N, CA, C and O atoms as a GROMACS GRO file, in nm:
protein
  372
    1MET      N    1  -0.598  -1.973  -0.814
    1MET     CA    2  -0.518  -1.930  -0.927
    1MET      C    3  -0.586  -1.811  -0.994
    1MET      O    4  -0.708  -1.810  -1.012
    2MET      N    5  -0.506  -1.709  -1.031
    2MET     CA    6  -0.560  -1.590  -1.097
    2MET      C    7  -0.570  -1.613  -1.246
    2MET      O    8  -0.484  -1.676  -1.307
    3LYS      N    9  -0.678  -1.561  -1.304
    3LYS     CA   10  -0.693  -1.578  -1.448
    3LYS      C   11  -0.611  -1.475  -1.524
    3LYS      O   12  -0.587  -1.364  -1.476
    4GLU      N   13  -0.570  -1.512  -1.642
    4GLU     CA   14  -0.492  -1.424  -1.729
    4GLU      C   15  -0.588  -1.361  -1.830
    4GLU      O   16  -0.680  -1.427  -1.878
    5SER      N   17  -0.566  -1.234  -1.860
    5SER     CA   18  -0.653  -1.161  -1.950
    5SER      C   19  -0.569  -1.088  -2.055
    5SER      O   20  -0.452  -1.058  -2.031
    6THR      N   21  -0.630  -1.061  -2.169
    6THR     CA   22  -0.561  -0.983  -2.272
    6THR      C   23  -0.623  -0.844  -2.283
    6THR      O   24  -0.589  -0.768  -2.374
    7ALA      N   25  -0.713  -0.809  -2.191
    7ALA     CA   26  -0.782  -0.681  -2.195
    7ALA      C   27  -0.685  -0.566  -2.169
    7ALA      O   28  -0.588  -0.581  -2.094
    8SER      N   29  -0.712  -0.451  -2.232
    8SER     CA   30  -0.634  -0.330  -2.208
    8SER      C   31  -0.723  -0.236  -2.127
    8SER      O   32  -0.841  -0.218  -2.158
    9LYS      N   33  -0.664  -0.176  -2.022
    9LYS     CA   34  -0.742  -0.085  -1.940
    9LYS      C   35  -0.649   0.013  -1.870
    9LYS      O   36  -0.528  -0.008  -1.867
   10PRO      N   37  -0.706   0.120  -1.813
   10PRO     CA   38  -0.622   0.214  -1.738
   10PRO      C   39  -0.558   0.146  -1.617
   10PRO      O   40  -0.620   0.063  -1.552
   11LEU      N   41  -0.436   0.182  -1.589
   11LEU     CA   42  -0.364   0.129  -1.475
   11LEU      C   43  -0.443   0.147  -1.346
   11LEU      O   44  -0.440   0.060  -1.259
   12ARG      N   45  -0.513   0.259  -1.332
   12ARG     CA   46  -0.590   0.291  -1.211
   12ARG      C   47  -0.688   0.180  -1.175
   12ARG      O   48  -0.719   0.161  -1.057
   13LEU      N   49  -0.739   0.106  -1.275
   13LEU     CA   50  -0.840   0.003  -1.251
   13LEU      C   51  -0.780  -0.132  -1.213
   13LEU      O   52  -0.854  -0.225  -1.181
   14LEU      N   53  -0.649  -0.143  -1.216
   14LEU     CA   54  -0.584  -0.269  -1.178
   14LEU      C   55  -0.597  -0.289  -1.028
   14LEU      O   56  -0.566  -0.200  -0.949
   15GLY      N   57  -0.644  -0.406  -0.988
   15GLY     CA   58  -0.665  -0.434  -0.847
   15GLY      C   59  -0.536  -0.462  -0.772
   15GLY      O   60  -0.433  -0.494  -0.831
   16GLU      N   61  -0.544  -0.448  -0.643
   16GLU     CA   62  -0.431  -0.475  -0.555
   16GLU      C   63  -0.382  -0.618  -0.576
   16GLU      O   64  -0.462  -0.712  -0.570
   17GLY      N   65  -0.253  -0.635  -0.599
   17GLY     CA   66  -0.195  -0.766  -0.625
   17GLY      C   67  -0.193  -0.803  -0.773
   17GLY      O   68  -0.139  -0.908  -0.810
   18GLY      N   69  -0.250  -0.719  -0.857
   18GLY     CA   70  -0.255  -0.745  -1.000
   18GLY      C   71  -0.128  -0.703  -1.072
   18GLY      O   72  -0.049  -0.623  -1.021
   19GLU      N   73  -0.111  -0.757  -1.192
   19GLU     CA   74   0.004  -0.722  -1.276
   19GLU      C   75  -0.042  -0.695  -1.418
   19GLU      O   76  -0.139  -0.754  -1.465
   20GLY      N   77   0.029  -0.605  -1.485
   20GLY     CA   78   0.000  -0.577  -1.624
   20GLY      C   79   0.125  -0.529  -1.695
   20GLY      O   80   0.228  -0.504  -1.632
   21VAL      N   81   0.115  -0.517  -1.825
   21VAL     CA   82   0.224  -0.467  -1.907
   21VAL      C   83   0.180  -0.334  -1.968
   21VAL      O   84   0.073  -0.325  -2.027
   22VAL      N   85   0.263  -0.233  -1.953
   22VAL     CA   86   0.232  -0.101  -2.007
   22VAL      C   87   0.224  -0.110  -2.159
   22VAL      O   88   0.315  -0.162  -2.224
   23VAL      N   89   0.114  -0.057  -2.215
   23VAL     CA   90   0.098  -0.057  -2.361
   23VAL      C   91   0.097   0.084  -2.419
   23VAL      O   92   0.115   0.100  -2.540
   24GLY      N   93   0.076   0.186  -2.336
   24GLY     CA   94   0.075   0.322  -2.387
   24GLY      C   95   0.013   0.420  -2.291
   24GLY      O   96  -0.010   0.389  -2.174
   25PHE      N   97  -0.014   0.540  -2.343
   25PHE     CA   98  -0.065   0.650  -2.262
   25PHE      C   99  -0.185   0.715  -2.329
   25PHE      O  100  -0.201   0.710  -2.451
   26GLU      N  101  -0.269   0.775  -2.248
   26GLU     CA  102  -0.384   0.852  -2.297
   26GLU      C  103  -0.331   0.965  -2.384
   26GLU      O  104  -0.232   1.030  -2.350
   27GLU      N  105  -0.397   0.989  -2.498
   27GLU     CA  106  -0.352   1.093  -2.590
   27GLU      C  107  -0.346   1.231  -2.525
   27GLU      O  108  -0.262   1.313  -2.562
   28SER      N  109  -0.435   1.256  -2.430
   28SER     CA  110  -0.442   1.388  -2.367
   28SER      C  111  -0.329   1.412  -2.265
   28SER      O  112  -0.310   1.525  -2.220
   29LEU      N  113  -0.255   1.308  -2.229
   29LEU     CA  114  -0.145   1.324  -2.134
   29LEU      C  115  -0.032   1.403  -2.200
   29LEU      O  116   0.012   1.370  -2.310
   30SER      N  117   0.013   1.507  -2.132
   30SER     CA  118   0.116   1.593  -2.190
   30SER      C  119   0.246   1.516  -2.214
   30SER      O  120   0.275   1.417  -2.148
   31GLU      N  121   0.323   1.564  -2.309
   31GLU     CA  122   0.451   1.502  -2.343
   31GLU      C  123   0.545   1.502  -2.222
   31GLU      O  124   0.620   1.406  -2.202
   32ALA      N  125   0.541   1.608  -2.142
   32ALA     CA  126   0.626   1.617  -2.024
   32ALA      C  127   0.594   1.503  -1.926
   32ALA      O  128   0.686   1.443  -1.870
   33TYR      N  129   0.467   1.475  -1.906
   33TYR     CA  130   0.429   1.364  -1.816
   33TYR      C  131   0.470   1.230  -1.875
   33TYR      O  132   0.517   1.142  -1.803
   34ARG      N  133   0.451   1.214  -2.007
   34ARG     CA  134   0.491   1.087  -2.071
   34ARG      C  135   0.639   1.060  -2.052
   34ARG      O  136   0.680   0.950  -2.015
   35VAL      N  137   0.718   1.160  -2.078
   35VAL     CA  138   0.863   1.146  -2.066
   35VAL      C  139   0.901   1.114  -1.921
   35VAL      O  140   0.983   1.025  -1.896
   36ARG      N  141   0.841   1.185  -1.827
   36ARG     CA  142   0.873   1.162  -1.686
   36ARG      C  143   0.833   1.021  -1.642
   36ARG      O  144   0.909   0.954  -1.572
   37LEU      N  145   0.715   0.976  -1.683
   37LEU     CA  146   0.671   0.841  -1.650
   37LEU      C  147   0.765   0.736  -1.709
   37LEU      O  148   0.797   0.637  -1.643
   38MET      N  149   0.810   0.759  -1.832
   38MET     CA  150   0.903   0.664  -1.893
   38MET      C  151   1.039   0.666  -1.822
   38MET      O  152   1.104   0.563  -1.812
   39GLU      N  153   1.081   0.783  -1.772
   39GLU     CA  154   1.203   0.790  -1.692
   39GLU      C  155   1.189   0.707  -1.564
   39GLU      O  156   1.287   0.649  -1.516
   40PHE      N  157   1.068   0.703  -1.509
   40PHE     CA  158   1.040   0.623  -1.388
   40PHE      C  159   1.035   0.474  -1.419
   40PHE      O  160   1.046   0.392  -1.328
   41GLY      N  161   1.018   0.438  -1.548
   41GLY     CA  162   1.010   0.298  -1.585
   41GLY      C  163   0.877   0.256  -1.643
   41GLY      O  164   0.861   0.140  -1.683
   42PHE      N  165   0.780   0.347  -1.648
   42PHE     CA  166   0.649   0.316  -1.705
   42PHE      C  167   0.654   0.333  -1.856
   42PHE      O  168   0.590   0.423  -1.911
   43HIS      N  169   0.729   0.247  -1.923
   43HIS     CA  170   0.737   0.254  -2.069
   43HIS      C  171   0.675   0.129  -2.128
   43HIS      O  172   0.670   0.025  -2.063
   44PRO      N  173   0.626   0.138  -2.252
   44PRO     CA  174   0.563   0.021  -2.316
   44PRO      C  175   0.649  -0.104  -2.308
   44PRO      O  176   0.769  -0.101  -2.338
   45GLY      N  177   0.585  -0.213  -2.266
   45GLY     CA  178   0.654  -0.341  -2.254
   45GLY      C  179   0.698  -0.372  -2.112
   45GLY      O  180   0.734  -0.486  -2.083
   46GLU      N  181   0.696  -0.273  -2.024
   46GLU     CA  182   0.741  -0.293  -1.886
   46GLU      C  183   0.627  -0.348  -1.800
   46GLU      O  184   0.512  -0.306  -1.814
   47THR      N  185   0.658  -0.443  -1.713
   47THR     CA  186   0.559  -0.500  -1.622
   47THR      C  187   0.543  -0.411  -1.500
   47THR      O  188   0.642  -0.364  -1.443
   48VAL      N  189   0.417  -0.388  -1.461
   48VAL     CA  190   0.385  -0.307  -1.344
   48VAL      C  191   0.293  -0.388  -1.253
   48VAL      O  192   0.204  -0.458  -1.301
   49SER      N  193   0.315  -0.376  -1.122
   49SER     CA  194   0.232  -0.445  -1.023
   49SER      C  195   0.164  -0.343  -0.934
   49SER      O  196   0.224  -0.241  -0.898
   50CYS      N  197   0.040  -0.369  -0.897
   50CYS     CA  198  -0.032  -0.283  -0.805
   50CYS      C  199  -0.011  -0.337  -0.663
   50CYS      O  200  -0.049  -0.450  -0.634
   51LEU      N  201   0.048  -0.257  -0.577
   51LEU     CA  202   0.078  -0.300  -0.441
   51LEU      C  203  -0.029  -0.259  -0.341
   51LEU      O  204  -0.054  -0.330  -0.244
   52LEU      N  205  -0.093  -0.143  -0.363
   52LEU     CA  206  -0.186  -0.090  -0.265
   52LEU      C  207  -0.289   0.001  -0.330
   52LEU      O  208  -0.255   0.088  -0.410
   53THR      N  209  -0.416  -0.020  -0.294
   53THR     CA  210  -0.525   0.067  -0.340
   53THR      C  211  -0.600   0.114  -0.215
   53THR      O  212  -0.701   0.054  -0.178
   54PRO      N  213  -0.552   0.221  -0.150
   54PRO     CA  214  -0.602   0.260  -0.019
   54PRO      C  215  -0.745   0.314  -0.013
   54PRO      O  216  -0.804   0.318   0.095
   55GLY      N  217  -0.801   0.356  -0.124
   55GLY     CA  218  -0.938   0.410  -0.123
   55GLY      C  219  -0.943   0.557  -0.085
   55GLY      O  220  -0.840   0.621  -0.065
   56LEU      N  221  -1.066   0.610  -0.075
   56LEU     CA  222  -1.090   0.750  -0.041
   56LEU      C  223  -1.014   0.847  -0.130
   56LEU      O  224  -0.979   0.957  -0.086
   57GLY      N  225  -0.987   0.808  -0.254
   57GLY     CA  226  -0.920   0.896  -0.349
   57GLY      C  227  -0.770   0.905  -0.333
   57GLY      O  228  -0.704   0.981  -0.403
   58ALA      N  229  -0.715   0.827  -0.240
   58ALA     CA  230  -0.570   0.831  -0.217
   58ALA      C  231  -0.495   0.772  -0.337
   58ALA      O  232  -0.549   0.687  -0.408
   59PRO      N  233  -0.371   0.817  -0.360
   59PRO     CA  234  -0.292   0.760  -0.469
   59PRO      C  235  -0.272   0.609  -0.451
   59PRO      O  236  -0.258   0.560  -0.339
   60HIS      N  237  -0.271   0.538  -0.563
   60HIS     CA  238  -0.243   0.394  -0.561
   60HIS      C  239  -0.092   0.376  -0.568
   60HIS      O  240  -0.019   0.462  -0.619
   61VAL      N  241  -0.045   0.263  -0.517
   61VAL     CA  242   0.099   0.236  -0.509
   61VAL      C  243   0.132   0.123  -0.607
   61VAL      O  244   0.068   0.019  -0.607
   62TYR      N  245   0.234   0.147  -0.691
   62TYR     CA  246   0.272   0.052  -0.796
   62TYR      C  247   0.422   0.023  -0.788
   62TYR      O  248   0.501   0.106  -0.745
   63ARG      N  249   0.458  -0.099  -0.833
   63ARG     CA  250   0.599  -0.136  -0.847
   63ARG      C  251   0.628  -0.151  -0.995
   63ARG      O  252   0.556  -0.221  -1.067
   64VAL      N  253   0.734  -0.085  -1.041
   64VAL     CA  254   0.781  -0.097  -1.178
   64VAL      C  255   0.932  -0.083  -1.176
   64VAL      O  256   0.986   0.000  -1.103
   65SER      N  257   1.000  -0.164  -1.255
   65SER     CA  258   1.148  -0.161  -1.260
   65SER      C  259   1.209  -0.171  -1.121
   65SER      O  260   1.307  -0.103  -1.092
   66ASN      N  261   1.151  -0.256  -1.035
   66ASN     CA  262   1.201  -0.281  -0.900
   66ASN      C  263   1.201  -0.157  -0.811
   66ASN      O  264   1.278  -0.149  -0.715
   67THR      N  265   1.114  -0.060  -0.841
   67THR     CA  266   1.100   0.061  -0.763
   67THR      C  267   0.951   0.084  -0.736
   67THR      O  268   0.867   0.046  -0.818
   68VAL      N  269   0.919   0.145  -0.624
   68VAL     CA  270   0.780   0.168  -0.585
   68VAL      C  271   0.746   0.316  -0.600
   68VAL      O  272   0.821   0.403  -0.557
   69TYR      N  273   0.629   0.342  -0.663
   69TYR     CA  274   0.579   0.478  -0.684
   69TYR      C  275   0.432   0.486  -0.645
   69TYR      O  276   0.360   0.387  -0.654
   70SER      N  277   0.388   0.603  -0.601
   70SER     CA  278   0.245   0.627  -0.584
   70SER      C  279   0.204   0.724  -0.695
   70SER      O  280   0.271   0.824  -0.720
   71LEU      N  281   0.093   0.691  -0.760
   71LEU     CA  282   0.042   0.775  -0.869
   71LEU      C  283  -0.101   0.816  -0.837
   71LEU      O  284  -0.182   0.733  -0.795
   72ASP      N  285  -0.132   0.945  -0.856
   72ASP     CA  286  -0.268   0.990  -0.831
   72ASP      C  287  -0.363   0.942  -0.941
   72ASP      O  288  -0.320   0.887  -1.042
   73LYS      N  289  -0.490   0.964  -0.919
   73LYS     CA  290  -0.593   0.913  -1.010
   73LYS      C  291  -0.575   0.964  -1.153
   73LYS      O  292  -0.587   0.888  -1.249
   74GLU      N  293  -0.547   1.093  -1.168
   74GLU     CA  294  -0.533   1.153  -1.301
   74GLU      C  295  -0.422   1.087  -1.382
   74GLU      O  296  -0.440   1.055  -1.500
   75ILE      N  297  -0.307   1.066  -1.321
   75ILE     CA  298  -0.193   1.008  -1.391
   75ILE      C  299  -0.212   0.859  -1.414
   75ILE      O  300  -0.190   0.810  -1.525
   76SER      N  301  -0.254   0.786  -1.310
   76SER     CA  302  -0.269   0.641  -1.326
   76SER      C  303  -0.382   0.604  -1.422
   76SER      O  304  -0.384   0.495  -1.477
   77SER      N  305  -0.477   0.696  -1.442
   77SER     CA  306  -0.584   0.673  -1.539
   77SER      C  307  -0.537   0.696  -1.682
   77SER      O  308  -0.604   0.654  -1.777
   78ALA      N  309  -0.424   0.763  -1.698
   78ALA     CA  310  -0.371   0.794  -1.831
   78ALA      C  311  -0.267   0.693  -1.880
   78ALA      O  312  -0.220   0.703  -1.994
   79VAL      N  313  -0.232   0.597  -1.796
   79VAL     CA  314  -0.139   0.490  -1.833
   79VAL      C  315  -0.222   0.367  -1.865
   79VAL      O  316  -0.301   0.323  -1.782
   80PHE      N  317  -0.206   0.310  -1.985
   80PHE     CA  318  -0.283   0.193  -2.024
   80PHE      C  319  -0.197   0.068  -2.018
   80PHE      O  320  -0.080   0.067  -2.056
   81ILE      N  321  -0.260  -0.039  -1.969
   81ILE     CA  322  -0.190  -0.167  -1.953
   81ILE      C  323  -0.268  -0.280  -2.018
   81ILE      O  324  -0.389  -0.271  -2.038
   82ARG      N  325  -0.196  -0.386  -2.050
   82ARG     CA  326  -0.257  -0.515  -2.087
   82ARG      C  327  -0.249  -0.598  -1.960
   82ARG      O  328  -0.140  -0.625  -1.909
   83VAL      N  329  -0.363  -0.638  -1.910
   83VAL     CA  330  -0.370  -0.708  -1.783
   83VAL      C  331  -0.311  -0.848  -1.795
   83VAL      O  332  -0.345  -0.924  -1.887
   84LEU      N  333  -0.223  -0.882  -1.703
   84LEU     CA  334  -0.170  -1.018  -1.693
   84LEU      C  335  -0.250  -1.096  -1.590
   84LEU      O  336  -0.302  -1.204  -1.618
   85THR      N  337  -0.260  -1.041  -1.470
   85THR     CA  338  -0.341  -1.101  -1.363
   85THR      C  339  -0.406  -0.989  -1.283
   85THR      O  340  -0.348  -0.882  -1.265
   86ASP      N  341  -0.527  -1.015  -1.236
   86ASP     CA  342  -0.598  -0.917  -1.155
   86ASP      C  343  -0.686  -0.990  -1.054
   86ASP      O  344  -0.795  -1.035  -1.089
   87PRO      N  345  -0.639  -1.004  -0.930
   87PRO     CA  346  -0.715  -1.073  -0.827
   87PRO      C  347  -0.853  -1.013  -0.805
   87PRO      O  348  -0.946  -1.084  -0.768
   88ALA      N  349  -0.869  -0.882  -0.828
   88ALA     CA  350  -0.999  -0.817  -0.810
   88ALA      C  351  -1.100  -0.873  -0.909
   88ALA      O  352  -1.217  -0.890  -0.874
   89GLU      N  353  -1.057  -0.901  -1.031
   89GLU     CA  354  -1.147  -0.961  -1.132
   89GLU      C  355  -1.173  -1.107  -1.100
   89GLU      O  356  -1.284  -1.156  -1.119
   90GLU      N  357  -1.072  -1.176  -1.053
   90GLU     CA  358  -1.084  -1.318  -1.021
   90GLU      C  359  -1.182  -1.340  -0.906
   90GLU      O  360  -1.266  -1.430  -0.910
   91GLY      N  361  -1.169  -1.255  -0.803
   91GLY     CA  362  -1.252  -1.273  -0.684
   91GLY      C  363  -1.378  -1.190  -0.686
   91GLY      O  364  -1.457  -1.194  -0.592
   92GLY      N  365  -1.399  -1.114  -0.795
   92GLY     CA  366  -1.517  -1.030  -0.804
   92GLY      C  367  -1.511  -0.904  -0.723
   92GLY      O  368  -1.615  -0.845  -0.694
   93GLY      N  369  -1.388  -0.859  -0.684
   93GLY     CA  370  -1.375  -0.732  -0.615
   93GLY      C  371  -1.299  -0.748  -0.495
   93GLY      O  372  -1.277  -0.652  -0.422
   0.00000   0.00000   0.00000
């Protein structure tokens, strides 16, 4: 069983198979990126799941609003979530 957490962290740090709720964006993220991300479904209150973390700097793959997106490190680090479950934390990596 995966543990539930109330911690807030960048989406990029969410482990494969983890889920969180979007709580906001990094202040330095431009308004254009914020608007575009919200159009994709990454808006506060929305649940996001991490499907794939391929490594070697490759974009991570996320599901939000029943659609799958890949986000690069810069963008996924600017989206903040409240962690619901994170198998990486549960299993220690």
